[in-house]
N, C-alpha and C positions, 0 to 999 in steps of 0.2 A: 599514492593518491587513492582515496576511497571514492567509489561511485554508488549512486542509487540506481540500480538496474530496474527499469520499468518494462515489463513484458508487454508487447503490443501484438494484437491479432485482429482479424476482421471482425467487425461489429462491436468492438470494445466500446464500453461506455466512457467516452472521453472525459465527461464531467467528474467522474468518480475520483480521478487522480489529480484533478485541477489544482486544488488547494495545496496538496502535499508537494507535487513536483515544482510548483512555483516557488515555494518557500525553500526547499532544499537547494534548488539550482541557483536561486538569486542570493541566498544568504542575507537578505536585507534586514532581518531582525535578529540575526545570530548574536549571541553574547560575545563571541570571539570575532571582533571586527575584521572584515576582509576575508573571512573564510566562507566556504560554501561546499556543498556536496553535489558535484556535477551529476546531472541525470543522463544516463545512457539508455537508449531504447534497444530492446532485445527482441528479435523475431525468430520464428521457426526457420526462416530463411532471410535473405537480404531483399526479397521482393517487397514492394510497398504494400501496406495494408490500408484498409478504409475503415474508419471509425463509424460508430453509429450516427454521429453527427455529420458524416460525409467528408471528414478531413482525411487527407492522404498522409501517411507517415512512412518514411523510409527508415527501416531499422538501422541503428548504428553498428550492431554486431549480431551474430547468431548465438544460440545457447551455448554451443561448444567453445565459443570464444570468451565466455565469462570465466572469471576465476574467483575462488573463495576468498583469496587474499585481498582482492580489490573491492569486495562487496561490502558496502556499509549497510545495505538493505536491498531486498528483492521485493518489488511491488507488483502485485498481480491484480489486474482490474477485472471487472465483470465483462462478460461478452456472451453472445448467443452460440458461439462455436467451440466452446471448451471441450466438447465431446469428440472433436476431430482428432484422429490418431497423431497428427503432426505436433500436437501440444503435449504429448507424453514426455518429451525431452525436458521441458521446463518444469514439469511436475517432479521428475526425477532429480533435477537440479535443486529444486526447493527442498526435497528430502535430504539431499547431500548437505545443503547449507544448514538446515536445522540440526542435523547430526554433528556438524562441525562447530555448532554454536553461533551460526549466522542468524540474522533476523529476516523473517519472511512476513509480509503483510498482505492479506488477501481480502478482497471485498466482493460482495454479491456473487456473481456466477463463478468466480475463481474458487470459491469455497466448495463448489460441486466437484471441481477437478481434484481438490485435495481430499474430499470425502470419498470419492470413488477409488482413490489410490490407497486408502487406509490411513492417511496421515492425520485424520481427525478421530480415529478410533480410540485413542488413549490420551487425547489432549482436550482440555476445556476449550470450547469454541462457540461461535454463534454464526448465523447466516440470515437469510431472509425469513426463515422460519424452520422449525423442525420438519414440518410437513413438506416444505420445499425440498429439503435435502432427501427426505425419504422418497419423494416422488421422482426426482431426477437422478438419484444415485443408487442404483441397484446393489452396489457393493458396499454401501455405507453401513457400518456397524458401531457408530459412535453416539447413538442416541442418548446413552447414559451420561455422556460428557457434554451434551448440548446445554447451553445456558440461554434462557430467554431474556437476553440483555442486548443493549444497543451495540456494544463493542466488548470484546473479550480478549484478554492477553493471557496466554499460558506459556511461561518460560519465554521462548524467543519467537512465538507465533502470535500474530495479531489477526483477528477476524472481525468482520462487521458486515452489515447488510447494505443493500443498494442505497438506502437513505443515509448512510453513515459517512459520507465523504469528508465532512468537516471534523467529525470525531476521529476518523481515520487519520487525518492530518495531525491533529493534536496529539494522538497517541504515538505516532511515529516521531514527531518532534520531541516529545517528552522522553521517549525511549532512547533516542540518540543524544539527549541532553544538549540541545542546540540553542534553546532560548533560556533566558532567566525565567524563573517560575512566574513572576509578576507579569512579564511581557507576554508569556504564553496564555495566561488566563485572560488578560485584556484583549489579546488578539482573538481568542476564541469567542469571547463575549461580544466583541464588535461584529464579527461575521455571523454569529448566531442570532443576534438581536437587531443589528443595524443601528443601534443607539450610538450616536457620535461621541458620547461621553467616554466610551470604552476606547475609541480611537485616540482621544487625547490622553487618556490614562496610559495607553501603550506608548505613546510618544514620550510621556514623562518617565516611563521606566527606562527609556533609552538615553535620557539626558546624562546619566552618569557614565555612559560609555562613549568615548571619543569616537565619532563616526566620520 
């Protein structure tokens, strides 16, 4: 069984992972009927964390309980407390996953943790802005690899800004090859525009799949 590991920490921006974890965990629009990628929350400890929205989350497991073999993807959300030393373990785990060919996806503040650790020095990436990384990441040396784009994928690392939650989800779903292309485009267009025609288009793309 492969899992989507979602790191959780105090002050995490709960909305940033909303789209992606809902689709991975439910599998509702997967091209392979009945399949899903269960989401497991990972914490620095088993103590509950409080999100920016005030929600309490009790982590399913700790960082040292993760395994590369069972990781479909590691999701790293934005938060105000990435600078805390207790989060160094998940950054090291991200490094190990990347070196082993695993997929890591970081959004907003999580990119600062990767930048400070040197993981962005030689990979194309984006964030909230180059100035943002330069301001909050004293060890950052990856400015030459920064792309002023909404979302960037370099090999097996996905990065985006605080405003990129929907793009983040689309890129993860595409990278894991979970939806038919037509389904994914209609899904994205519906949530991006709110136009109901895309919802019906999405439903039509699923008619050929026995559900």
